[in-house]
N, C-alpha and C positions, 0 to 999 in steps of 0.2 A: 286081715279084714275078711268079712263075709257079707253075703247078701244075695239077692236074686237079680240076675242079669238077663235081659232079653236081647238076643242077637238077631237083627233083621238084615239078612244077606241072602241074595238069590243064588250065589255060587255055593253049592253044598260043600265043596271041598274046603273053602275058606271058612264057612260057617262052622263046620265040624271041628276044624283045626282050632279056631278061636274058642269054641265051647269047651274043648278038651283042656285047654290051658286055664280057662277060668275055673273049671272043676278041680284041676290039680291045685289051684291057688286057694281052694276052700269055698268057692261060690257055687250056687246052683245056677244053672243056665238053661234057657229055653231058646229055640230057634224058630224063626219064621222066614219063609223064602219068598214072600211077596209083601207089598206094602199094606194091602187090606188086611191080610192075616195078622201082620205085625201090629196094626192098629187095634184089631180086636183083642189080641193077646195083651197088649199094653193096658187096655181098659180093664181086662179081666184080672190080670196078675198084679197090677200096680208095682212094677219092678223098681228096684233101687237104682238101676242104671240101664240105659239102652245104647247098644252099639248099632249104628244105623248106616247102611250103605246108601249112597246117593242115587244110584241107578237101580230101580226096582220095577218089576212088573206090577200091574194093576193100580198102584199108587206110588208115585215117585218119592224119593227121600225128602226133597225139599217141601213138597206139599204135606207129607206125613209129619215132618218136623214142625211145620206151622200149626197143624191140628193138635199135636201133642203139647206144644207150648201154650196153646190157648186153654188146654184142659188141665195141665199140671206143671209142676216145676221139676219133674224128673230129669236128672242129668242125662245129657245126650252127647255121645261122641260119634262123629261122622267119619265114615271111611270114604276117601275120595281118590280119584285117579291123579297121578302126578301131572298129566298134561291138561288138567282142568282147573287152573287157579281161580278162574271166575266163579266156578261152582262152589269152591271153598269159601269165597267171600259171601256168596248168597247163603251158604249153609250157616255161617256164623250169624249173619243178619236175620236168619229165620229162627234163631234161638239155640243153636248148638253150643255146647260148652267148650268143645275142643274138636280137633280133627286129626286124623292119621292118614298119611298118604300111602297108597298101595304102590309096590309090594312092601310089606311091613313084617317086622319080627313080632310074633304073638306076645313076647315078653314086654315089648313096648306098649302093647294094648293094655296089659295088666297094670304096668307102672302108671300109664296115663290115667287109667280108670281109677286107680287108688288115689291118685293126686286129686282128681275131680271130686271123688267121694269125701276125701278129707276136707276139701274146701266147703262142700255143702254141709257136712255134719258139724263143722266148726264155725259156721256162720253166727255172728252176733249182729244185733241191730247196729248198722253203721251208716251214719248220715254225714255227707260232705256238704258244706255250705260255703259258697264264695259269692260275695255280692248278693244279688237277688236270685241266684241259682242254687237250688237244693237238690241233692241226689241221695236217695235212700238205696244203698247197695244191696240190702237184704231183700227189699220188695221190688227193686228195679224201677222205682217211680222217680220222676223228675218234675220239678216245678220251676218255672221262670216267672218272677214277679208274683208268686203265689198261684199261678195258673198251671195246671198239669200239662205236660208235654209228652207226647207219645214217641218214644225212641226205640230203635231196634236194639238187640243185645250188643251188637258191635258198636253202635253209637254210644250206648251207655258206658261200655268199657273205655272207649276213646275219651269221652267226657270226663270220666273218673281220673284218667291219666292227666288230663289238662288241669283238673281241679286240685290234684295233689302237687302240681308244679306251677303255681301261679307266678306270672311275671318272668318265667324262665323260657328262654328260647330252646325249643326242642326240634332236633332234626327229624326227618322222616324215619330214619333208622331207629332213633331213640323212641319215637312214638310206637313203632312196631314192637320193639323189645320191651318197653315198659308196659304196653297194653296186653301183649299176648305171650311174652316170655320165651318164645321160640321162633325159629325162622318160619316165615310164611311165604312160600314160593310165589313170586309175582305180586305180593301185597304192596311192596314199595311203589309199584306203578299205579296202585289204586288208592293210596292213602290220600292223595289230593281230592279225589272224588268223595271219599269218606268224610273228610273235613268239610268239604263244600256242603254235603247233605246235612251234617251236624249244624253248621252255621245257619242254614235255612230254618232249622227247627228251634234254635235257641236265641236268634236275633230278635230284638224287640225295639220298636220305635226308632229305627235307624241306628241303634246301638249294637255293636258286634264285639263280644269279648274275645273272639279268636282272631288274632291279627296275623297276617302274613309278614314274615321277615325275609325279604327277598334275598336269595342266595344262601339262606341259612335254614329256614323251616317255619315254625309257627310259635306264637306266644299267646298264652291265655292271660288276659288282663281283666280281672273282675271289676265290677262297677265301683266297688269301694276302695280299689287300689290307689 
């Protein structure tokens, strides 16, 4: 694969290291070492992919990700510290497509990046419908009873998992695996709060399609079931 990658990382050693691997893999790569410069370059270059560190001077990674997501659908992979699982959750909720934990092998960055780019380039219009809930995975739009509902990227991914497995009891580990396809340190401790937030957004008129199955996990029961 090929394309233009923007690496926003304040550690010059890591940034140069990742840039070199991307260039060896056939990409062109630009580096920004603070959030504001990264934002300016993203707007000017319209890159195919952004590698974004969470902790940046001038404009932090979470805020930058929120701005970028409002302006474009560019794929974003976040670089996070191993000891900061909460930041990873916030990163996905702010619109990141994937995350990589430091320290990392640059070859993993390339592999993850190509997987994200394949998903983006291979997107077709895909709409899931269960009961009165509709989710357009291409546009990321959700309606409940015909009314639009604003969900984070993580909530959309979680809802899609539920909608693909109606009336099935899913454990917390299954929800994580089916939604994100790889281990997410600490995320099993946060899945309950993620489900609670999603419930608040999609519940209507006292009806709640996401049921708790005590001692087992959760079950999505659409209204027409």
